[in-house]
VOGU-3710 file (C-alpha; in Angstrom, 3 decimals, decimal comma):
1> mignfgisvn> 110,357/168,904/81,491  107,543/170,216/79,243  108,645/171,851/76,012  111,329/174,514/76,284  109,729/176,315/79,215  111,958/174,708/81,861  109,020/173,429/83,897  109,565/170,073/85,555  106,570/167,895/86,282  106,525/164,373/87,672
11> ddttneyvfe> 104,931/161,574/85,589  101,658/161,394/87,593  100,960/165,085/87,070  101,891/164,923/83,373  99,431/162,101/82,699  96,741/163,970/84,574  97,514/167,143/82,604  97,396/165,294/79,250  94,042/163,734/80,197  92,613/167,152/81,111
21> vrafwfipvf> 93,775/168,674/77,804  92,337/165,778/75,813  89,057/165,994/77,710  89,000/169,750/77,160  89,263/169,305/73,355  87,059/166,242/73,173  83,969/167,889/74,659  83,697/170,860/72,220  84,561/168,675/69,242  81,935/166,148/70,296
31> flvvscnekl> 79,251/168,833/70,578  80,287/170,354/67,257  79,931/167,026/65,463  76,607/166,258/67,126  75,203/169,745/66,482  75,955/169,518/62,742  73,578/166,590/62,490  70,972/167,859/64,922  67,852/169,631/63,686  67,805/173,042/65,312
41> iqepenlidr> 64,513/174,110/63,754  61,466/171,916/63,424  60,346/171,189/59,887  57,600/173,678/58,969  54,202/172,298/57,988  54,353/173,954/54,588  57,994/173,096/53,814  58,984/173,683/50,194  60,435/170,414/48,915  64,137/170,353/48,118
51> dtmvslltdl> 63,852/170,243/44,300  61,351/173,090/44,228  63,579/175,077/46,584  66,538/174,624/44,232  64,465/175,786/41,244  63,005/178,696/43,196  66,428/179,863/44,426  67,804/179,568/40,887  65,010/181,753/39,521  65,425/184,247/42,391
61> aivsagksvn> 69,148/184,535/41,591  68,336/185,252/37,943  65,678/187,801/38,924  68,081/189,455/41,337  70,690/189,795/38,592  68,040/191,148/36,225  66,906/193,721/38,757  70,418/195,057/39,093  70,814/195,334/35,309  67,484/196,756/34,188
71> igalkthdvd> 65,566/198,130/37,162  64,126/200,965/35,074  62,172/198,635/32,778  60,744/196,785/35,762  59,593/200,037/37,377  58,157/201,322/34,099  56,025/198,228/33,631  55,260/197,915/37,372  56,622/194,370/37,551  57,526/192,665/40,843
81> ptgfvfekyg> 59,892/189,903/39,737  60,203/188,311/43,197  56,424/188,124/43,526  56,269/186,612/40,050  58,716/183,860/41,068  56,775/183,097/44,247  53,556/182,951/42,230  55,198/180,663/39,659  55,987/178,116/42,381  52,787/178,642/44,354
91> vdslqfvesd> 54,512/179,845/47,529  54,317/182,991/49,589  57,144/184,919/51,197  56,486/183,506/54,690  56,570/179,931/53,405  59,814/180,700/51,588  61,441/182,275/54,669  60,398/179,387/56,935  61,658/176,802/54,436  64,899/178,710/53,907
101> qyyaslpmey> 65,491/178,929/57,669  64,793/175,211/58,046  67,244/174,234/55,302  69,794/176,715/56,696  69,597/174,883/60,024  70,909/171,799/58,187  74,296/173,053/56,975  75,201/170,031/54,864  71,833/170,007/53,084  71,898/173,783/52,628
111> ekiysevetr> 75,341/173,585/51,053  74,119/170,876/48,648  71,113/173,019/47,684  73,254/176,052/46,924  75,812/173,937/45,049  72,999/172,689/42,830  71,739/176,245/42,327  75,245/177,299/41,295  75,512/174,360/38,883  72,171/175,247/37,289
121> lekrqknyea> 73,155/178,894/36,932  76,452/177,952/35,291  74,617/175,640/32,883  72,137/178,375/31,978  74,970/180,832/31,434  76,727/178,422/29,054  73,455/177,876/27,161  72,897/181,626/26,942  76,433/182,226/25,674  76,011/179,508/23,019
131> lkkerdslar> 72,685/181,024/21,884  74,210/184,510/21,799  77,135/183,266/19,748  74,744/181,569/17,301  72,558/184,677/17,078  75,578/186,907/16,467  76,803/184,515/13,794  73,398/184,533/12,050  73,243/188,343/12,219  76,732/188,623/10,740
141> ekkekkkgdn> 75,798/186,164/7,992  72,598/188,109/7,211  74,541/191,369/7,099  77,112/189,906/4,708  74,363/188,477/2,501  72,644/191,867/2,426  75,944/193,488/1,411  76,334/190,920/-1,351  72,768/191,528/-2,585  73,402/195,285/-2,688
151> vlkktp> 76,560/194,782/-4,728  74,681/192,556/-7,197  71,864/195,116/-7,564  74,336/197,958/-8,295  76,226/196,117/-11,023  74,408/196,274/-14,412
//
């Protein structure tokens, strides 16, 4: 009897059925494991190296955030931030797309790249927050000093 379905099967058929089910699951799992390690796209001739790609993606993320915050200033000064980033790293958009597609075809490597980008962005955010806190503290101190100077000037 198989499960609670009330179906009776003799031992020879049950073993054959179990083998077929195992074979059915083994084949897709095997191909899934093999395909994760297989290169689907050939490495482009002008591949951007991994470290440069991490830096470039980090800068593009910052530029993208900046564009959403202050697009008016960029338009006013006719600045193309994405083009600036590509120029900074000496790459063009086609080279970037081909390199990005290549790394995307290697899921484990792509995940590592984006994890590193995220780590760098978090580190930059913490640095920015520390600098902002220091700047605010200095401004508050300067304001208090100015108040104190004004009080001293007014008293004869």
